[in-house]
C-alpha positions as CSV (number, residue, x, y, z in Angstrom):
1,M,109.9,83.8,58.3
2,S,110.6,86.0,61.3
3,F,113.6,85.5,63.7
4,T,113.1,86.4,67.3
5,H,116.8,87.4,67.8
6,L,116.9,89.8,64.8
7,D,115.3,93.2,64.4
8,E,113.6,94.4,61.2
9,S,117.0,95.3,59.8
10,G,118.5,91.9,60.5
11,R,120.6,93.0,63.4
12,A,121.0,90.8,66.5
13,R,119.0,91.8,69.5
14,M,118.0,90.4,72.8
15,V,114.3,89.4,72.9
16,D,112.3,91.7,75.2
17,V,110.6,89.6,77.9
18,T,109.6,92.5,80.1
19,L,105.9,91.9,79.8
20,K,106.1,88.1,80.4
21,Q,105.0,86.9,83.8
22,P,107.5,85.0,85.9
23,T,106.7,81.2,86.1
24,V,108.5,78.3,87.7
25,R,110.7,76.6,85.1
26,S,113.4,73.9,85.0
27,A,115.7,72.3,82.5
28,T,117.8,69.2,82.7
29,A,120.8,68.6,80.5
30,R,123.2,65.6,80.2
31,G,126.5,64.9,78.7
32,F,129.3,62.3,78.8
33,V,133.1,62.5,79.4
34,R,134.7,59.5,77.7
35,C,137.8,58.4,79.6
36,S,140.4,55.6,79.3
37,P,140.2,52.6,81.6
38,E,143.2,54.0,83.5
39,V,141.4,57.3,84.2
40,V,138.2,55.5,85.2
41,A,140.3,53.5,87.7
42,A,141.9,56.6,89.1
43,L,138.6,58.3,89.4
44,R,137.1,55.3,91.3
45,D,140.0,54.9,93.7
46,G,140.6,58.7,94.2
47,T,144.2,58.8,92.9
48,V,143.8,61.5,90.3
49,P,146.9,63.7,91.0
50,K,144.9,67.0,90.8
51,G,142.5,65.9,93.6
52,D,138.8,65.4,93.9
53,V,137.6,65.6,90.3
54,L,133.9,65.1,90.9
55,A,133.8,67.8,93.6
56,V,135.6,70.3,91.4
57,A,133.4,69.4,88.4
58,R,130.2,69.8,90.5
59,I,131.1,73.3,91.8
60,A,132.3,74.3,88.3
61,G,129.0,73.3,86.8
62,I,126.9,75.2,89.4
63,Q,129.1,78.3,89.1
64,A,128.8,78.1,85.3
65,A,125.0,78.0,85.4
66,K,124.9,81.2,87.3
67,R,127.3,82.9,84.7
68,T,125.6,81.8,81.5
69,P,124.6,85.4,80.4
70,E,128.3,86.4,80.5
71,L,129.1,83.7,78.0
72,L,126.1,83.8,75.6
73,P,125.6,87.3,74.3
74,L,121.8,87.0,73.9
75,A,121.0,85.0,77.0
76,H,118.9,86.9,79.6
77,V,120.1,87.6,83.1
78,I,117.7,85.5,85.2
79,G,117.6,84.2,88.7
80,V,119.1,80.8,89.0
81,H,117.2,79.6,92.1
82,G,118.4,76.1,92.1
83,A,121.2,74.2,90.4
84,A,122.3,70.6,90.9
85,V,125.1,68.8,89.0
86,D,125.2,65.0,89.4
87,L,128.1,62.9,88.2
88,A,128.4,59.1,87.9
89,I,131.5,57.2,87.1
90,V,130.8,54.3,84.7
91,D,133.1,51.9,82.9
92,E,133.6,54.2,79.9
93,G,133.9,57.6,81.7
94,V,131.7,60.0,83.6
95,E,128.0,60.7,83.1
96,V,127.1,64.4,83.8
97,E,123.6,65.7,84.5
98,A,122.6,69.2,85.5
99,T,119.1,70.5,86.5
100,V,118.6,74.2,86.9
101,R,115.4,75.8,88.3
102,T,114.1,79.4,88.3
103,A,110.9,81.4,88.8
104,D,111.5,83.9,86.0
105,R,110.4,85.2,82.6
106,T,112.4,82.8,80.4
107,G,113.7,79.3,80.6
108,V,117.0,77.8,81.9
109,E,117.9,75.5,79.1
110,M,121.1,77.4,78.3
111,E,122.0,77.4,82.0
112,A,121.6,73.6,82.2
113,L,123.7,73.1,79.0
114,T,126.4,75.5,80.3
115,A,126.5,73.6,83.6
116,V,127.0,70.3,81.9
117,S,129.6,71.6,79.5
118,V,131.7,73.4,82.1
119,A,131.5,70.4,84.5
120,A,132.7,68.2,81.7
121,L,135.5,70.7,80.9
122,A,136.5,70.6,84.5
123,I,136.8,66.8,84.4
124,V,138.9,67.0,81.3
125,D,141.1,69.6,82.9
126,M,141.6,67.5,86.0
127,V,142.5,64.2,84.1
128,K,144.2,65.5,81.0
129,G,147.6,64.7,82.6
130,L,146.6,61.1,82.7
131,D,144.9,60.8,79.3
132,K,145.0,63.6,76.6
133,A,142.4,61.7,74.6
134,T,139.6,62.3,77.1
135,S,136.6,63.7,75.2
136,I,133.2,65.3,75.8
137,E,130.3,63.8,74.1
138,N,126.5,64.2,73.6
139,V,125.7,67.3,75.5
140,R,122.0,67.8,75.2
141,I,118.8,69.0,76.8
142,V,116.8,66.0,78.0
143,A,113.8,67.7,79.7
144,K,112.2,71.1,80.5
145,T,109.2,72.2,82.4
146,G,107.2,75.4,82.5
147,G,106.9,78.4,80.3
148,K,104.7,79.0,77.3
149,S,105.8,75.9,75.5
150,G,105.1,73.7,78.5
151,D,106.8,70.5,79.5
152,W,109.1,68.5,77.2
153,L,111.0,65.2,77.5
154,R,113.5,64.0,74.9
155,P,112.2,60.7,73.4
156,G,114.2,57.8,74.7
157,E,115.5,59.5,77.8
158,E,114.5,58.4,81.3
159,P,112.5,61.0,83.2
160,T,114.5,62.8,85.9
161,V,113.4,63.7,89.4
162,P,112.6,67.5,89.5
């Protein structure tokens, strides 16, 4: 078996994508922040002491997508040409979804996952004073388009609007 991120001596390396042609690609990731009923109520009526939780989380997620290569050592520096973070308050917490788009040589799955993860962390940071048991759950890629492997949708997930 050959590993793409190891050289012939077994040392970590970044995959060389120099010769690949840029193509339009997108990835969508989702996650969930489980909150107590008290936190959900505060989110809904805008009384979280630290301020507008959803606005902060949205900006944190977009910013994180653009900084993914600084966090993941073997991730390529690519152009993040579009990033959207959507949040929905539900009875059990906050649903988080991020879609990232590029026209580059490699995909944006890690950028989408990073956006969801950091948006979720921002929510936890903003509400931890109200409930220290708030938790992040089920961060995953749900769809991708473009690239050599083509389009993919996680079974059981509803399609998203590109």
